[in-house]
Biopython code that builds the backbone (N, CA, C, O; Angstrom):
import numpy as np
from Bio.PDB.StructureBuilder import StructureBuilder

atoms = [
    (1, "UNK", "N", (126.562, -15.293, -1.963)),
    (1, "UNK", "CA", (125.887, -17.440, -1.669)),
    (1, "UNK", "C", (125.017, -17.509, -1.780)),
    (1, "UNK", "O", (124.328, -16.611, -1.296)),
    (2, "UNK", "N", (124.418, -18.514, -2.431)),
    (2, "UNK", "CA", (123.383, -18.612, -3.918)),
    (2, "UNK", "C", (122.329, -19.021, -2.488)),
    (2, "UNK", "O", (122.785, -19.109, -1.348)),
    (3, "UNK", "N", (120.689, -19.261, -2.885)),
    (3, "UNK", "CA", (120.539, -19.266, -2.475)),
    (3, "UNK", "C", (119.985, -21.354, -1.962)),
    (3, "UNK", "O", (119.641, -22.206, -2.782)),
    (4, "UNK", "N", (120.090, -21.520, -0.629)),
    (4, "UNK", "CA", (120.494, -22.657, 0.138)),
    (4, "UNK", "C", (121.688, -23.333, 0.496)),
    (4, "UNK", "O", (121.743, -24.403, 1.102)),
    (5, "UNK", "N", (122.719, -22.599, 0.056)),
    (5, "UNK", "CA", (124.945, -22.885, 0.000)),
    (5, "UNK", "C", (124.782, -22.587, 1.877)),
    (5, "UNK", "O", (123.828, -22.174, 2.536)),
    (6, "UNK", "N", (125.624, -22.845, 2.120)),
    (6, "UNK", "CA", (126.032, -22.457, 3.404)),
    (6, "UNK", "C", (127.503, -22.228, 3.228)),
    (6, "UNK", "O", (128.286, -22.594, 2.351)),
    (7, "UNK", "N", (127.700, -21.275, 4.685)),
    (7, "UNK", "CA", (129.947, -21.586, 4.789)),
    (7, "UNK", "C", (130.248, -22.271, 5.815)),
    (7, "UNK", "O", (129.392, -22.956, 6.375)),
    (8, "UNK", "N", (131.351, -22.217, 6.189)),
    (8, "UNK", "CA", (131.808, -22.497, 7.706)),
    (8, "UNK", "C", (132.896, -21.584, 7.928)),
    (8, "UNK", "O", (133.893, -21.395, 7.232)),
    (9, "UNK", "N", (132.558, -21.066, 8.975)),
    (9, "UNK", "CA", (133.453, -20.208, 10.143)),
    (9, "UNK", "C", (133.786, -21.043, 10.923)),
    (9, "UNK", "O", (133.173, -22.069, 11.218)),
    (10, "UNK", "N", (135.193, -20.517, 11.481)),
    (10, "UNK", "CA", (135.788, -21.138, 12.899)),
    (10, "UNK", "C", (136.172, -20.108, 13.472)),
    (10, "UNK", "O", (136.464, -19.163, 12.738)),
    (11, "UNK", "N", (136.292, -19.948, 14.839)),
    (11, "UNK", "CA", (137.194, -19.429, 15.589)),
    (11, "UNK", "C", (137.842, -19.565, 16.869)),
    (11, "UNK", "O", (137.309, -20.040, 17.872)),
    (12, "UNK", "N", (139.186, -19.063, 16.772)),
    (12, "UNK", "CA", (140.163, -19.778, 17.703)),
    (12, "UNK", "C", (140.579, -18.613, 18.566)),
    (12, "UNK", "O", (140.930, -17.451, 18.363)),
    (13, "UNK", "N", (140.357, -19.557, 19.832)),
    (13, "UNK", "CA", (141.244, -18.381, 21.489)),
    (13, "UNK", "C", (142.392, -20.000, 21.605)),
    (13, "UNK", "O", (142.398, -21.189, 21.926)),
    (14, "UNK", "N", (143.527, -18.461, 20.868)),
    (14, "UNK", "CA", (144.692, -19.326, 21.203)),
    (14, "UNK", "C", (145.550, -19.626, 22.305)),
    (14, "UNK", "O", (146.638, -19.083, 22.116)),
    (15, "UNK", "N", (145.521, -20.168, 23.216)),
    (15, "UNK", "CA", (145.655, -20.195, 24.606)),
    (15, "UNK", "C", (146.838, -21.125, 25.425)),
    (15, "UNK", "O", (146.744, -21.940, 26.342)),
    (16, "UNK", "N", (148.740, -20.262, 24.136)),
    (16, "UNK", "CA", (149.767, -21.040, 25.023)),
    (16, "UNK", "C", (150.174, -20.390, 25.757)),
    (16, "UNK", "O", (151.383, -20.539, 25.933)),
    (17, "UNK", "N", (149.643, -19.569, 26.405)),
    (17, "UNK", "CA", (150.546, -19.418, 28.050)),
    (17, "UNK", "C", (149.454, -19.262, 28.811)),
    (17, "UNK", "O", (148.442, -18.931, 28.193)),
    (18, "UNK", "N", (149.331, -19.447, 30.337)),
    (18, "UNK", "CA", (148.603, -18.969, 31.096)),
    (18, "UNK", "C", (147.654, -17.555, 31.593)),
    (18, "UNK", "O", (147.927, -16.382, 31.338)),
    (19, "UNK", "N", (146.877, -17.898, 32.106)),
    (19, "UNK", "CA", (146.293, -16.964, 32.672)),
    (19, "UNK", "C", (144.467, -16.717, 31.701)),
    (19, "UNK", "O", (144.107, -17.623, 30.951)),
    (20, "UNK", "N", (143.399, -15.232, 31.916)),
    (20, "UNK", "CA", (142.273, -15.759, 31.340)),
    (20, "UNK", "C", (142.753, -15.117, 30.123)),
    (20, "UNK", "O", (143.916, -14.743, 29.977)),
    (21, "UNK", "N", (141.976, -15.017, 29.392)),
    (21, "UNK", "CA", (141.469, -15.498, 27.712)),
    (21, "UNK", "C", (140.029, -14.159, 27.223)),
    (21, "UNK", "O", (139.081, -14.235, 28.005)),
    (22, "UNK", "N", (139.902, -13.376, 26.414)),
    (22, "UNK", "CA", (138.185, -13.323, 26.011)),
    (22, "UNK", "C", (138.692, -12.917, 25.015)),
    (22, "UNK", "O", (139.692, -12.203, 25.084)),
    (23, "UNK", "N", (137.809, -13.472, 23.138)),
    (23, "UNK", "CA", (137.543, -12.659, 22.388)),
    (23, "UNK", "C", (136.115, -12.150, 22.131)),
    (23, "UNK", "O", (135.183, -12.631, 22.775)),
    (24, "UNK", "N", (135.876, -11.018, 21.043)),
    (24, "UNK", "CA", (134.085, -11.200, 20.796)),
    (24, "UNK", "C", (133.628, -10.899, 19.321)),
    (24, "UNK", "O", (133.446, -9.710, 19.060)),
    (25, "UNK", "N", (133.492, -11.499, 18.672)),
    (25, "UNK", "CA", (133.272, -11.851, 17.668)),
    (25, "UNK", "C", (132.027, -10.897, 16.721)),
    (25, "UNK", "O", (131.025, -11.570, 16.481)),
    (26, "UNK", "N", (131.985, -9.252, 16.103)),
    (26, "UNK", "CA", (130.140, -9.496, 15.816)),
    (26, "UNK", "C", (130.238, -9.693, 14.360)),
    (26, "UNK", "O", (130.871, -9.002, 13.562)),
    (27, "UNK", "N", (129.679, -10.505, 14.179)),
    (27, "UNK", "CA", (128.658, -11.403, 13.140)),
    (27, "UNK", "C", (127.719, -10.049, 12.508)),
    (27, "UNK", "O", (127.081, -9.390, 13.329)),
    (28, "UNK", "N", (127.670, -9.734, 11.304)),
    (28, "UNK", "CA", (125.921, -9.278, 10.341)),
    (28, "UNK", "C", (125.935, -9.575, 8.754)),
    (28, "UNK", "O", (126.544, -9.525, 7.685)),
    (29, "UNK", "N", (124.719, -9.939, 9.496)),
    (29, "UNK", "CA", (124.851, -11.312, 8.377)),
    (29, "UNK", "C", (123.280, -10.326, 7.542)),
    (29, "UNK", "O", (122.484, -9.720, 8.259)),
    (30, "UNK", "N", (123.192, -10.355, 6.585)),
    (30, "UNK", "CA", (122.040, -9.681, 5.849)),
    (30, "UNK", "C", (121.528, -11.199, 4.756)),
    (30, "UNK", "O", (122.099, -12.289, 4.732)),
    (31, "UNK", "N", (120.456, -10.827, 4.052)),
    (31, "UNK", "CA", (119.843, -11.202, 2.574)),
    (31, "UNK", "C", (119.874, -10.847, 1.275)),
    (31, "UNK", "O", (120.819, -10.217, 0.799)),
    (32, "UNK", "N", (119.134, -11.117, 0.787)),
    (32, "UNK", "CA", (119.753, -10.029, -1.135)),
    (32, "UNK", "C", (117.982, -9.764, -0.683)),
    (32, "UNK", "O", (117.108, -10.391, -0.085)),
    (33, "UNK", "N", (118.163, -8.100, -1.563)),
    (33, "UNK", "CA", (117.398, -7.290, -1.779)),
    (33, "UNK", "C", (116.801, -8.312, -3.473)),
    (33, "UNK", "O", (117.333, -8.656, -4.528)),
    (34, "UNK", "N", (115.303, -8.446, -2.764)),
    (34, "UNK", "CA", (114.871, -9.317, -4.234)),
    (34, "UNK", "C", (113.664, -7.990, -4.822)),
    (34, "UNK", "O", (112.485, -8.055, -5.169)),
    (35, "UNK", "N", (114.822, -6.650, -4.696)),
    (35, "UNK", "CA", (113.528, -5.081, -5.850)),
    (35, "UNK", "C", (113.166, -4.491, -4.308)),
    (35, "UNK", "O", (114.191, -4.081, -3.763)),
    (36, "UNK", "N", (112.006, -4.356, -3.509)),
    (36, "UNK", "CA", (111.754, -4.740, -2.586)),
    (36, "UNK", "C", (112.031, -3.718, -1.319)),
    (36, "UNK", "O", (111.845, -4.473, -0.364)),
    (37, "UNK", "N", (112.305, -2.678, -0.877)),
    (37, "UNK", "CA", (113.178, -2.432, 0.593)),
    (37, "UNK", "C", (112.769, -2.769, 1.180)),
    (37, "UNK", "O", (113.469, -2.824, 2.191)),
    (38, "UNK", "N", (111.306, -3.385, 1.390)),
    (38, "UNK", "CA", (111.341, -4.032, 2.559)),
    (38, "UNK", "C", (111.383, -5.221, 2.558)),
    (38, "UNK", "O", (110.210, -5.514, 2.326)),
    (39, "UNK", "N", (112.047, -6.336, 2.678)),
    (39, "UNK", "CA", (112.434, -6.716, 1.935)),
    (39, "UNK", "C", (113.641, -7.749, 2.343)),
    (39, "UNK", "O", (113.957, -8.937, 2.391)),
    (40, "UNK", "N", (114.017, -6.591, 2.566)),
    (40, "UNK", "CA", (115.043, -7.325, 2.723)),
    (40, "UNK", "C", (115.581, -6.692, 4.707)),
    (40, "UNK", "O", (115.218, -5.593, 5.125)),
    (41, "UNK", "N", (116.485, -7.737, 5.619)),
    (41, "UNK", "CA", (116.164, -8.103, 6.444)),
    (41, "UNK", "C", (117.762, -8.506, 6.162)),
    (41, "UNK", "O", (118.304, -9.026, 5.186)),
    (42, "UNK", "N", (118.599, -7.742, 8.253)),
    (42, "UNK", "CA", (120.124, -7.518, 8.565)),
    (42, "UNK", "C", (119.498, -8.311, 10.447)),
    (42, "UNK", "O", (118.617, -8.056, 11.268)),
    (43, "UNK", "N", (120.832, -9.496, 10.266)),
    (43, "UNK", "CA", (120.759, -9.962, 11.339)),
    (43, "UNK", "C", (122.243, -9.664, 12.312)),
    (43, "UNK", "O", (123.263, -9.820, 11.641)),
    (44, "UNK", "N", (122.399, -9.405, 13.259)),
    (44, "UNK", "CA", (123.872, -9.526, 13.759)),
    (44, "UNK", "C", (123.661, -10.323, 15.302)),
    (44, "UNK", "O", (122.813, -10.406, 16.191)),
    (45, "UNK", "N", (124.932, -10.803, 14.995)),
    (45, "UNK", "CA", (125.769, -11.732, 16.063)),
    (45, "UNK", "C", (126.576, -11.820, 16.847)),
    (45, "UNK", "O", (127.723, -11.675, 16.424)),
    (46, "UNK", "N", (126.381, -12.124, 18.499)),
    (46, "UNK", "CA", (128.056, -11.470, 19.005)),
    (46, "UNK", "C", (128.095, -12.432, 19.662)),
    (46, "UNK", "O", (127.197, -12.604, 20.486)),
    (47, "UNK", "N", (129.348, -13.572, 19.496)),
    (47, "UNK", "CA", (130.018, -14.304, 19.615)),
    (47, "UNK", "C", (131.209, -13.330, 20.691)),
    (47, "UNK", "O", (131.977, -12.388, 20.498)),
    (48, "UNK", "N", (130.724, -14.398, 22.152)),
    (48, "UNK", "CA", (131.736, -15.039, 23.403)),
    (48, "UNK", "C", (132.935, -15.433, 23.415)),
    (48, "UNK", "O", (132.778, -15.528, 24.632)),
    (49, "UNK", "N", (133.913, -15.735, 23.268)),
    (49, "UNK", "CA", (134.449, -16.619, 24.104)),
    (49, "UNK", "C", (135.680, -15.808, 25.455)),
    (49, "UNK", "O", (136.309, -14.762, 25.616)),
    (50, "UNK", "N", (135.473, -16.929, 26.051)),
    (50, "UNK", "CA", (136.180, -16.814, 27.099)),
    (50, "UNK", "C", (136.315, -17.600, 27.878)),
    (50, "UNK", "O", (135.473, -18.346, 28.378)),
    (51, "UNK", "N", (138.461, -17.426, 28.242)),
    (51, "UNK", "CA", (138.397, -19.478, 28.413)),
    (51, "UNK", "C", (139.848, -18.630, 30.156)),
    (51, "UNK", "O", (140.151, -17.452, 30.348)),
    (52, "UNK", "N", (140.225, -19.685, 30.830)),
    (52, "UNK", "CA", (141.006, -19.752, 31.305)),
    (52, "UNK", "C", (141.592, -20.862, 31.546)),
    (52, "UNK", "O", (141.199, -21.916, 32.046)),
    (53, "UNK", "N", (143.348, -20.243, 30.816)),
    (53, "UNK", "CA", (144.546, -21.596, 31.302)),
    (53, "UNK", "C", (145.318, -21.415, 32.683)),
    (53, "UNK", "O", (145.911, -20.474, 33.212)),
    (54, "UNK", "N", (145.042, -22.747, 33.037)),
    (54, "UNK", "CA", (145.856, -22.513, 34.490)),
    (54, "UNK", "C", (146.467, -23.741, 34.005)),
    (54, "UNK", "O", (146.040, -24.786, 33.514)),
    (55, "UNK", "N", (148.153, -23.041, 34.452)),
    (55, "UNK", "CA", (149.765, -24.187, 34.267)),
    (55, "UNK", "C", (149.012, -25.060, 35.411)),
    (55, "UNK", "O", (148.121, -24.808, 36.222)),
    (56, "UNK", "N", (150.336, -27.011, 34.873)),
    (56, "UNK", "CA", (150.140, -27.430, 35.880)),
    (56, "UNK", "C", (151.065, -27.927, 36.080)),
    (56, "UNK", "O", (151.715, -28.682, 35.357)),
    (57, "UNK", "N", (151.231, -27.612, 36.984)),
    (57, "UNK", "CA", (152.277, -28.276, 37.555)),
    (57, "UNK", "C", (153.479, -29.235, 36.763)),
    (57, "UNK", "O", (152.709, -29.772, 35.966)),
    (58, "UNK", "N", (155.195, -29.985, 36.334)),
    (58, "UNK", "CA", (155.715, -30.690, 36.032)),
    (58, "UNK", "C", (155.743, -31.559, 37.088)),
    (58, "UNK", "O", (155.587, -32.607, 36.461)),
    (59, "UNK", "N", (155.848, -31.964, 38.499)),
    (59, "UNK", "CA", (156.047, -32.236, 38.393)),
    (59, "UNK", "C", (154.591, -32.990, 39.969)),
    (59, "UNK", "O", (154.672, -33.891, 40.803)),
    (60, "UNK", "N", (153.646, -32.115, 39.659)),
    (60, "UNK", "CA", (152.793, -33.221, 39.998)),
    (60, "UNK", "C", (151.963, -34.206, 38.648)),
    (60, "UNK", "O", (151.248, -35.163, 38.946)),
    (61, "UNK", "N", (152.226, -33.743, 37.019)),
    (61, "UNK", "CA", (152.179, -34.349, 36.095)),
    (61, "UNK", "C", (152.818, -35.735, 36.192)),
    (61, "UNK", "O", (152.286, -36.833, 36.028)),
    (62, "UNK", "N", (154.144, -35.415, 36.512)),
    (62, "UNK", "CA", (154.589, -36.498, 36.724)),
    (62, "UNK", "C", (154.056, -37.674, 37.928)),
    (62, "UNK", "O", (153.932, -38.896, 37.861)),
    (63, "UNK", "N", (153.837, -36.790, 38.919)),
    (63, "UNK", "CA", (153.883, -38.279, 39.910)),
    (63, "UNK", "C", (151.835, -38.235, 39.472)),
    (63, "UNK", "O", (151.255, -37.212, 39.835)),
    (64, "UNK", "N", (151.347, -38.865, 39.059)),
    (64, "UNK", "CA", (150.373, -38.085, 38.721)),
    (64, "UNK", "C", (150.170, -39.235, 37.367)),
    (64, "UNK", "O", (149.132, -39.825, 37.066)),
    (65, "UNK", "N", (151.576, -39.324, 36.663)),
    (65, "UNK", "CA", (151.640, -40.405, 35.088)),
    (65, "UNK", "C", (152.679, -41.447, 36.116)),
    (65, "UNK", "O", (152.119, -42.519, 35.889)),
    (66, "UNK", "N", (153.326, -41.642, 36.665)),
    (66, "UNK", "CA", (154.113, -42.748, 37.808)),
    (66, "UNK", "C", (152.915, -43.292, 37.983)),
    (66, "UNK", "O", (152.610, -44.226, 37.241)),
    (67, "UNK", "N", (152.081, -42.889, 38.878)),
    (67, "UNK", "CA", (151.314, -44.382, 39.798)),
    (67, "UNK", "C", (150.854, -44.805, 39.285)),
    (67, "UNK", "O", (151.024, -46.024, 39.292)),
    (68, "UNK", "N", (149.816, -44.217, 38.336)),
    (68, "UNK", "CA", (149.311, -44.757, 36.760)),
    (68, "UNK", "C", (150.167, -45.952, 36.306)),
    (68, "UNK", "O", (149.752, -47.008, 35.830)),
    (69, "UNK", "N", (152.052, -45.413, 36.656)),
    (69, "UNK", "CA", (151.629, -46.423, 35.473)),
    (69, "UNK", "C", (152.459, -47.392, 36.224)),
    (69, "UNK", "O", (152.764, -48.411, 35.605)),
    (70, "UNK", "N", (152.984, -47.237, 37.735)),
    (70, "UNK", "CA", (152.788, -48.850, 39.610)),
    (70, "UNK", "C", (151.494, -49.091, 38.750)),
    (70, "UNK", "O", (151.572, -49.542, 37.607)),
    (71, "UNK", "N", (150.599, -48.850, 39.200)),
    (71, "UNK", "CA", (149.628, -49.364, 39.088)),
    (71, "UNK", "C", (148.938, -50.054, 38.199)),
    (71, "UNK", "O", (148.028, -50.851, 38.428)),
    (72, "UNK", "N", (149.670, -49.531, 36.523)),
    (72, "UNK", "CA", (149.118, -51.225, 35.473)),
    (72, "UNK", "C", (150.531, -51.995, 36.039)),
    (72, "UNK", "O", (150.429, -52.973, 36.780)),
    (73, "UNK", "N", (151.388, -51.652, 35.771)),
    (73, "UNK", "CA", (152.854, -52.774, 35.818)),
    (73, "UNK", "C", (152.308, -54.087, 37.175)),
    (73, "UNK", "O", (152.135, -55.302, 37.087)),
    (74, "UNK", "N", (152.152, -52.969, 38.523)),
    (74, "UNK", "CA", (150.972, -53.997, 39.434)),
    (74, "UNK", "C", (150.050, -55.154, 39.150)),
    (74, "UNK", "O", (150.296, -56.342, 39.358)),
    (75, "UNK", "N", (148.361, -54.352, 38.373)),
    (75, "UNK", "CA", (147.711, -55.601, 37.089)),
    (75, "UNK", "C", (148.557, -56.053, 36.749)),
    (75, "UNK", "O", (149.192, -56.776, 37.517)),
    (76, "UNK", "N", (148.863, -55.903, 35.793)),
    (76, "UNK", "CA", (150.146, -56.970, 34.612)),
    (76, "UNK", "C", (150.873, -58.362, 35.581)),
    (76, "UNK", "O", (150.867, -59.582, 35.411)),
    (77, "UNK", "N", (151.589, -57.260, 36.860)),
    (77, "UNK", "CA", (152.279, -59.044, 37.551)),
    (77, "UNK", "C", (151.387, -59.879, 37.825)),
    (77, "UNK", "O", (151.640, -61.076, 37.689)),
    (78, "UNK", "N", (149.433, -59.218, 38.525)),
    (78, "UNK", "CA", (148.671, -59.872, 39.409)),
    (78, "UNK", "C", (147.879, -60.665, 38.126)),
    (78, "UNK", "O", (147.165, -61.666, 38.048)),
    (79, "UNK", "N", (148.330, -59.798, 37.298)),
    (79, "UNK", "CA", (147.829, -61.130, 36.390)),
    (79, "UNK", "C", (148.723, -62.479, 35.627)),
    (79, "UNK", "O", (148.274, -63.609, 35.433)),
    (80, "UNK", "N", (150.235, -61.923, 35.242)),
    (80, "UNK", "CA", (150.713, -62.780, 35.294)),
    (80, "UNK", "C", (151.026, -63.932, 36.631)),
    (80, "UNK", "O", (151.887, -64.808, 36.547)),
    (81, "UNK", "N", (150.342, -63.768, 37.575)),
    (81, "UNK", "CA", (151.287, -65.065, 38.939)),
    (81, "UNK", "C", (149.898, -66.099, 38.478)),
    (81, "UNK", "O", (150.043, -67.316, 38.590)),
    (82, "UNK", "N", (148.352, -65.441, 37.877)),
    (82, "UNK", "CA", (147.279, -66.353, 37.732)),
    (82, "UNK", "C", (148.054, -67.423, 37.162)),
    (82, "UNK", "O", (147.510, -68.484, 36.855)),
]
sb = StructureBuilder()
sb.init_structure("model")
sb.init_model(0)
sb.init_chain("A")
sb.init_seg("    ")
for serial, (resi, resn, name, xyz) in enumerate(atoms, 1):
    if name == "N":
        sb.init_residue(resn, " ", resi, " ")
    sb.init_atom(name, np.array(xyz, "f"), 0.0, 1.0, " ", f" {name:<3s}", serial, name[0])
structure = sb.get_structure()
């Protein structure tokens, strides 16, 4: 990588099923050695991703959706009555 340039990295935690998930990534970074051994620097970065996915019961989601739709319909009827 040239001086002044950068790279973008993406870490994903796929959670298509319910449960606890975690991932750990260890990134080791080092700069260029410019001739003298004391100029080189190395760094380590640990990235921890933690997630907990809960299943949403479909009946509860349906009731929430229907309640919202009924509220919107009531507002529309009230608006038309005015």
